[in-house]
N, C-alpha and C positions, 0 to 999 in steps of 0.2 A: 827546145822548151827555150821559155823567155826570160824569163829568171826563176824557175824552179818549182819548186813546192808551194812555197809561199805565197806566189802571184795566184797558182791553181786554188788553192784552198779563199785566199781572199777574195777571187771572181766566185768563185761559190758560195759563200756564206752572204755577200752583198748580191747577188744575181746581177752580177756585173757591173757591179756600182763602182766597185773598184778592179781596175784592171784590163777592163773592154778597152777604154783608148790606151794606147801604148804609143809613145814613139813616134806619135804621127800616124797612126794606122789604128786598128780594131782587131780585137783577139776573140775568142771561140776559145771553150774548152771539150775538145776531144778526147773520149772515153774508150780503151782497149780491152780487149783480152788480153791478157800476157799469152802468148803461143807456147811457151813451155809450162811459165807458171799456173795458167789460169786466173793471175789476178788482173785485177781491173787495174789498169794504167792509164792517167790522164794527164793531159800537155795541155797548154797555152800555146794557142798558134793564132798568128795571123789569118784573116782571111780575107776574101775576097765573095762578090754574089753572081750567078747567071741564072736570070729568072728566078725561080724559086729553089734552087741548090746552092748549096756553100761550095766554094772552093778553098782548099788546102794546098801546100808545096811541100814536098817529100824532099828538103834543102839538106838539111843540118849542116845548113852553112858552108854549101859547098864540099864537103865531106866526099872521100871515094866511097864508102859504107851507107846506107842509107839509115836516117833514123830508128829506131827500135819500133815505135809507133807505125810508122808502115809497113814493116814486115808481121806484126800482129795483124792488122788490119787485111793483109795480104792471106793471113790464115783463118782470120774469121774475120769477115766483112759488115758482120752487124755491130754498128757502135753506136754509144750513146753522145749526143751532142749537147752545149749548152751556149746561145748566144742570148746576151744578158739573161733575164730571167727567163727567157724559154728554153725547156730540158725538150729532147725527142729524141727517137730511136731514127739512125737512118741507114742506110746501104751505103757504105766504102766503094769506089770503084776509080780504078786510075783511067785519066784520059786518054781517048784512042789516037794514034798519030795525028786523023783528021781534025780531031778535037782543039788539041792541044796549042797550035798557036795562038787560037783567038782566047783562051782563057789562060794563057801565058799571059798575054797582053794586060788583059784584066788584072792578074797577078802582079805584074812588074809594076804595074799603077800602083797598086798598094804599099809594095815595099820594092822600090827600084835595085836593091841590092843582087834579087834573085838573076838578074844577068851578067854578074861578077860573080855567084857562085856557080852558076854553070861555067862558067870562064875556068874554074878552078878546078875542075874535077871532067874526067871522061865518061863517066856515069852520066845518064841522061835523066835528069830532076824532073821529077815526074810530080804532075799536078793533080789531086785527087779531086773526085767530086763527090760532094756529104748529098746524098739522096734522103728526103726525108720518108721516111716508111707509113 
């Protein structure tokens, strides 16, 4: 999450007019289903694009544990995505080892600190591909 629930709510309420641009990059809203609770979980995440697909990085700032949203989408890959005013269902999947290098470069162009985050942990930080359903 970037700056929490307030970021998410303002983004949703304004169709991304508030919150899409963030610290020199751009964000989307990813809604996953809680793997234990079944509740909707919304997160504002930095994104990139690869063709028609959207990309997000499960970095958690380089923590050794992945973010909860990533665990949720592994359990249920059907997610909701909002980019500005465009809301759609997508299927989330982790980039394969073959896909990841090019997609990682796309994402570090959006947020260079991802390289630093990877250096902080032995966990391989995944790039997630969001494919519109």
